[in-house]
Phi, psi and omega in degrees: 000118178262118180303328177292325181284323178303325179271342179078035173243159168289163186287345182268000180306141179281172180297325184290322179296328175287326176288316174301319180286326173300314176303313179302310177292319181295329176288337186266323191241008184292133181301333174296331180272341180226072183294126182090358185271097183291334184288314177299321180301313190292325175292319183292326178297321176299309181303312175303319177299312181300322183282327186295318182283314192284343184273343184259115183306324181291310182294324183289323182299314185297316171301322177295321188279320184238343191064022179304327192283340171253035177289105180251348192254143175308322185288328177284351176277356180281120185241130178242149177266122184256359180110198188248150177230110184261014183269352176239158182288134169272058180224171179074204190291345185271351178297313177066184175237160176298326178297314182297318183295309178302323182296312188289329186272325187253345181293129181294148174288153185290160181274149176278156182296120180281143172314129178222132180301156184287158178282155175292150175248130181239118178228165175256135183237101181283141183224145169290165178303314182300314184294325176294315186286329176277334188066191180134195182250127191235143179276144171228141170264131185225151174246116191229157173270111181270141178299137178288122182286336186287332188242356182062039180078357186277329177096359183233145178237148182286153177216164177296137179310124181219164172290134185287119183287332176295324180251356177067026180082009188273336186076011181223143170244143178242144175206160187244148167240104185067239174265359187266126179251144187231151171223159176196149177312134185290130180276351176291322181236010179073018183084010181272332187083355184244151173239126181239359174220156176220147175302150186283121183283334181303314187249012184066024184071007180272337173088003178221163166233148168286133178227124173272128187215149171257124183242134174279126181249131182264124175249123177290145173313142178081019183298142180253158179299133178093354180296145181248132175250127180261136180238103191296137172066022176248012179264213188272152177295149181284167179278141179064025179084019173288165174305166179279147166274183188257165181255129179239118182255118179262129191270131173237119185254121176294139174292163181248143181285343178241324179279149173237137183258142173217083189076238172259002176272147176249134181245136181216144177248122179241128173279141176225159189273166182304319187278341177287314180293317186283329188249352177085159188181154174252124188232159177263136179234152178291142182226177184286331174241094181069237181227157185238146174259127188242125180267125170262110188285159183293146178081022178291137177265155175291138190086359179285143179250143186231141187238122176253116183282138178077017179250015182271209177283127170287138175255178183287341175282352176095353176276164185226142176288189184253157169254119188258115187248122172258130183264149169223135178292140178227128176279164180281147190298330188210134178250131174279177186291325179294327183291317181301308181306312185293331172293310176302319173299317181303317184299317189289321170298324185243066192266021176298141180283114181284343185255011189294335181290336176304331185243019177288000000 
C-alpha cells in the first residue's frame, strides 16, 4: 500500500496538499458519516494511517527512505544491526534519538487488513398507500462502495517484472541512526529485489470506489409499513476483494385518509343520503383500483356493512381480500319549507317507535 496513492497526492505534495486530500477523503469515509459500514471504516483507517505518516516530516522522510511505515510482511520486520560507521557525523536529522531508534527496531509492523465481507446497506423507500397495496418495482438511490474493476478489489495491479528502485534490486535497504547502521528487507519488493505488483492508481490502493446507483426494488402487493425487502449483493463491497453485503430496503407506507387495512381486507366508511337509505340506490365508492359499484338496498340502516368480494388487497398468491363498506346516514345541511313539510308527512305515515327496544 502506497500512502501517496491512498491520499491521491504526488510524492512532491506539500503538507497543505496532504491535509487537503485527507479532509476530502475523511468527509467521504469517516465512520460517523457511514454508521455501520465496515468497508468505509476500513478505508478510513488506511487514509488516517497515510495522513499520520505523511503529515509528520520526520516520519515522512523515513517512509520515503525505507518504506518502514507500510511494512506488512513478517520477513520485512527483521531488522539487522550492521555495526558502526564513524565516517559520518552523528548530527542533524540522521542523528536521531534513542526513542526513535527503539521505535524503529522494536515496534511490531501493522497487521494487514483481513478480507471481510461487505457491510449491509440500509435505506428507506416511501410509498403511497395505493403503491404499497398494488406492489411493483420502485427505484431507490444508494451510495455504495463498489469493488474496483481495475484491481478486482485487491488494491494492487500486476505489472511487468522490473528492478525495485527503492533497494536498487538488492532486496535490502540500509539506514543509519547516528553512527549505527541498520538494514532490513525492502518492503517495496518483499526482499526479492523485483517488482511484480504496483498499487492500483484507479482506487488509490483502497480496492473500492464510492458509487451512486439507482436500484429497482421489487415490492410484493400488500406491503406493510416497516417491512424490509432484501436485495442480495447490493450492499458495500468487501475488504480485500471479499464478497458484497446485502441491501435492506425498509418500506414506509403513508396512511390513507379513507381506507383502513385489516389483513387483506380494506375498510371504508361511505356517507349516504336519507332517501338512498330508505328507497335503495346504486352508488360508486372508492376502491384500490378506480371505483366499485355498491348496491344499497331499500331500508338500509346507518352503520350497516357491505362486502365487495375480491376488491381488497391483492396477495402474492394471486388472491385478493374484500372491500368492506360501512354506510352512515347524512342529513342534508339545510331544509327548505317544502323539504320540512315532506319529512313531517313522512313521519306521520311512518310513526313506529324506533326507540322501543331501549325500554324492553
